[in-house]
N, C-alpha and C positions, 0 to 999 in steps of 0.2 A: 504493500500500500504506500509506503514512503517513496518508493521509486516511481510509482504511477502518479503520485501527487507532486513529483519533482522536488522532493526534499533529499537531494542527492548527498549532501554532506552527512546526513544522519544514517543513510542506508549503507555507506561504504563499510563501516565496521561490522554491520550485520551480514553483509554478503561475504566478507572475509571469513566470518565464523561458519557460515553455511558451506563455503567452499572447503574449509579445513575439515569439516565433518564428513563430507561426501565428495571428494575430488574427482572421482571417475564415474560419476552418475549423471543422469540428465539434469538433476537439480544442481550438481556441481558445475555443469556446463553453463546453465542459465546464470548461476551466481557469479561465475568468473566473467562472463560476458557483461553482465550488468555492473559488475565491479569496475571494469574498464570503462564502460560508458558513463558511469557516475563520475569517475575521476575526470573524464573528458568534459563532462557538463560543468564541473566546478572549476575547470581550467587548470587542473593540476597536471600539466603536460608531461612531466617526467614520469609520474606514477601511472598516468593513463597510458603512456607509451609502453611502459613495462608490461602492464596487463594485456593491452591490446596486441602487442607484438608477440607475447607468449601464447596467446589464444590459439593460433594455427598449429603450433607444435603440440599443444595439449589436447586439442580437439580437431585433428586434421580432416575429419569427414563431416564437420558441421557445415550447415548452409550459411553460417555467419562468418566464415573464414575470409571471404572477399571484403566484406564490410569492415571487419576488424583490422585487416591489413591496410586498407585505405585510411581508416581512422588513425592507426599508428603512424602512418606517413604524415598525416595532417598534424599530429602532435610534434613530429620532428620539424615540420614547417613552422609551427608556432614557436619552437625553441630557437629559430634562426634569428640572430640579432640584427640590428641596423647595420648598414654598410660600413660604417666607420670602425666597427669592432672586428674581432677575430671571426673569421667565416668558417670555422670548422663545423659548426652546427648546420650551416647552410649546405655544406658539402654532404653531410650526413642526410639531410632532408632530401637533397637531389638523389642520393643513392637509394633512399627508401622509396621515393616516388618511381624511380626507374625500375626497382625490383617489383613494385606493384604492377607497372605497365608490362613488364616482361612476363610476370606470372598470370596476369589476367588481361590478355590482349584484346578481348572482346567486351570488356567492361563498359558500362554506361558512363563511368567516371573518367574515361580516357581523355576526353576534351578538357575536363577540369584539371587533370594531372598535367597535361601539356601546358595549359595556361599558367599554372603555378610554377612549373619547371622553368618556363620562360622568365617569370619574375625573379626567381632565384638566380638564374644565370645572369640576369641584368644586374642583380645585386653584387655578384662576384666581379662582374665587369667594372662596375662603379668602384668597388674596393680597389681593384688593380689600378684603375686610373687615378684614384686618390694617392696611391703609393708613388706613381709617376710624378704627380704634382708636388708631393712632399719632397722628393729628391731635388726637383727643380727649385723649389722654394728655399731649400736649405743650401743651395748652391753646390750641391753634390752632382755636378753635371755628367760625369762619367756614368754614375749609377742611373741618372735620369735617362740618359741616352739608351743604356742597356735595357732598363725596364720598359722604356717606350718601345723599343724594337720588339721585346718579348710581348708586350701588350698588343702590338699590331699583328704579330704572328698568331697570337691566341684569339684575337677578336678583329679579323680583317674587315668586317662590316659594321663595326661599332659606330655609334653616333659621336663618340669621342675621337674618332680616327684622325680628323684634321688637327685637333688639339695635340694629340700624341705625336703626330708627324712634325708639328712645329717645334717640338722640344729637342 
């Protein structure tokens, strides 16, 4: 009843107890699924990612495997920081989305994944251009030229192409 009335914070502890008592039963499957979804709804991205990404290995024949894999990838996307920060989580998110696309090539969520992946790639591109600008600004011109050339090799169609070329 708590889950259905969207009181997700309160139902997390209860679903953990249900899953611990019956992990390999249909009730355990429902509890584990709802545990991941509840964490997702309260925007606890790391915990939701843990439960949702573990679901396919615990219940590989469940009809909810596609949904949980997609939601786990979305958790990774939510963990991706702004472009000025370290982009390791962005790369993790791209890998998660690519794994989803590879595993479920006929999914209805394919267009959504591609759109999200484009935004994440643009964030990586922006971060790399910020590095080029920083080298130039700090008058470390050799590093600026080398990073600019690497940028142009990695992103030949970038909207920052002319700016990188000028450095």
